[in-house]
C-alpha positions in Angstrom: -39.6 6.3 -0.3 -40.4 2.9 -0.4 -39.2 0.0 2.1 -37.9 -2.3 -1.3 -35.6 0.8 -2.1 -34.4 1.1 1.5 -33.8 -2.7 1.5 -32.0 -2.5 -1.8 -29.8 0.4 -1.0 -28.6 -1.4 2.4 -27.4 -4.3 0.2 -25.9 -2.2 -2.4 -22.1 -3.6 -2.7 -20.9 -0.3 -4.4 -22.7 2.2 -1.9 -21.0 0.1 1.2 -17.4 0.9 0.6 -18.1 4.5 -0.3 -20.1 5.3 3.0 -17.3 3.5 4.9 -14.9 5.9 3.1 -17.1 8.5 4.4 -16.8 7.3 8.0 -13.1 6.6 7.7 -12.5 10.5 6.4 -14.6 11.7 9.5 -11.9 9.7 11.8 -14.0 6.7 12.5 -11.3 3.7 13.3 -14.2 1.0 12.5 -15.8 1.9 9.5 -17.1 -1.3 8.6 -19.0 -1.4 12.0 -20.5 1.8 11.4 -21.5 0.8 8.1 -23.2 -2.3 9.4 -24.8 -0.7 12.4 -26.2 2.4 10.4 -27.0 1.4 7.0 -30.8 1.3 7.6 -30.9 4.9 8.8 -28.4 5.8 6.0 -30.6 4.2 3.5 -33.8 5.7 4.6 -32.1 9.0 4.6 -34.6 11.2 2.6 -31.7 12.9 0.5 -30.1 9.3 -0.4 -33.2 7.6 -0.5 -34.9 9.8 -3.2 -31.7 9.8 -5.5 -31.3 6.3 -5.1 -35.1 5.5 -5.8 -35.1 8.0 -9.0 -31.9 6.4 -10.2 -33.5 3.1 -10.0 -36.8 4.4 -11.9 -34.5 5.8 -14.5 -32.8 2.6 -15.1 -29.5 3.2 -13.5 -28.2 -0.3 -12.6 -25.4 1.1 -10.2 -27.1 3.9 -8.2 -24.8 3.2 -5.2 -21.7 3.4 -7.0 -22.8 6.6 -9.4 -21.2 9.6 -7.9 -23.6 11.5 -9.7 -26.7 10.0 -8.0 -25.6 9.6 -4.4 -22.6 12.3 -4.2 -19.9 12.5 -1.5 -21.4 15.5 0.0 -24.6 13.3 0.7 -22.6 10.6 2.2 -20.5 12.9 4.4 -23.9 14.6 5.7 -25.3 11.0 6.3 -22.5 9.8 8.3 -22.4 12.9 10.3 -25.9 12.8 10.9 -25.3 9.1 11.9 -22.4 8.9 13.8 -20.6 5.5 14.5 -22.0 3.8 17.4 -19.9 2.8 20.3 -21.1 -0.5 20.6 -19.3 -3.4 18.3 -21.1 -5.0 15.5 -22.2 -8.5 15.8 
């Protein structure tokens, strides 16, 4: 796990809507806020970070959008591990 990979993952424009979809599927009314407030924790999650880093090392230019790299099950586990905060995003 590298800090650079975590930072890259937090800014992945393909991963963000997938994670927001995961929050929405869990009944979160404000999935955008949940992503904004939890994106660093999700990006540092060991399973997501390892898969993301491996994909980058393998030349995958779209690891966050590649469902074979970051699976829906991985996203579900992450959004359940890091529930939506109750405070609004700023």
